[in-house]
C-alpha positions as CSV (number, residue, x, y, z in Angstrom):
1,M,81.4,18.6,76.9
2,K,77.8,17.8,78.5
3,R,77.2,14.8,80.4
4,V,73.7,13.5,80.6
5,I,72.7,10.6,82.7
6,V,70.4,8.2,80.7
7,E,67.5,5.7,82.6
8,Y,66.5,2.7,80.9
9,A,63.1,4.3,80.3
10,K,64.8,7.0,78.1
11,L,66.6,5.1,75.5
12,T,66.0,6.8,72.2
13,T,67.2,4.2,69.3
14,D,70.2,6.8,68.7
15,I,71.7,5.9,71.6
16,L,70.7,2.3,71.4
17,D,72.6,2.3,68.1
18,M,75.8,4.0,70.2
19,L,75.8,1.0,72.3
20,I,75.3,-1.6,70.0
21,D,78.3,-0.2,68.2
22,K,80.6,0.3,71.1
23,Y,79.7,-2.9,73.1
24,P,78.9,-5.5,70.0
25,D,79.2,-8.2,72.2
26,G,77.9,-6.8,75.5
27,Y,80.0,-4.9,78.3
28,D,82.0,-6.6,81.0
29,Y,83.3,-5.4,84.0
30,G,85.9,-2.9,82.8
31,D,83.4,-0.8,81.0
32,I,81.5,0.1,83.9
33,I,81.4,3.4,85.5
34,S,80.4,4.0,89.1
35,F,79.5,7.5,90.8
36,K,77.6,9.1,93.6
37,N,74.6,11.0,92.4
38,A,73.3,14.3,93.9
39,K,71.2,11.8,96.7
40,G,74.7,10.0,97.4
41,E,73.4,7.1,96.1
42,T,75.9,4.7,93.9
43,V,75.1,4.6,90.3
44,K,76.4,2.1,87.7
45,A,76.7,2.9,84.0
46,I,78.3,2.5,80.9
47,E,79.2,5.1,78.5
48,V,78.7,6.4,75.0
49,R,79.7,9.4,73.4
50,T,79.2,11.8,70.8
51,D,81.0,14.9,69.7
52,D,79.8,17.0,72.2
53,T,77.8,15.0,74.6
54,I,78.8,11.9,77.2
55,Y,75.5,9.7,77.6
56,L,76.0,7.8,81.0
57,V,73.4,4.7,80.6
58,K,72.3,3.5,83.9
59,I,73.1,-0.3,83.9
60,S,70.2,-2.5,84.6
61,D,68.9,-6.4,83.7
62,R,66.5,-4.7,81.3
63,L,69.5,-2.6,79.4
64,E,71.0,-5.9,78.8
65,Q,68.1,-7.3,77.1
66,T,66.9,-4.4,75.3
67,M,70.4,-4.1,73.9
68,E,70.2,-7.7,73.0
69,D,66.6,-7.3,71.3
70,Y,67.5,-4.3,69.3
71,A,70.8,-5.7,67.9
72,E,68.8,-8.9,67.0
73,D,66.0,-6.9,65.4
74,E,66.2,-3.5,64.8
75,D,63.7,-3.0,62.3
76,S,60.5,-4.0,65.1
77,F,62.1,-2.0,67.7
78,D,59.2,0.2,69.0
79,E,60.7,3.5,70.2
80,D,57.6,4.5,71.6
81,A,56.4,1.5,73.2
82,D,54.8,1.8,76.9
83,I,57.4,1.2,79.7
84,D,56.1,0.7,83.0
85,V,57.9,3.2,84.9
86,D,57.2,1.6,88.6
87,D,58.4,-1.6,87.4
88,I,61.6,0.1,87.0
89,E,62.3,2.0,89.9
90,D,61.4,-1.6,91.6
91,D,64.6,-3.0,90.1
92,E,66.7,-0.3,91.3
93,D,65.7,-0.8,95.1
């Protein structure tokens, strides 16, 4: 089984659907997985699975807001919306 770490900026509607299905009321402390990346930094993520892939979605304030917005109005979610990557990187510092 392959493992994929997904940043907020790389979320697809398929992954968002899986997140909403697994965590319809949001996630809590017990759902969070912590691990060290190749740089030795601690990363916190939540997990969703398909038959052949484990997705570890990095946690951020924007992830929570995106899940809420997507769950409320799935039809208006724009998968191709421009995302300011510089803002995302600043949030992780």
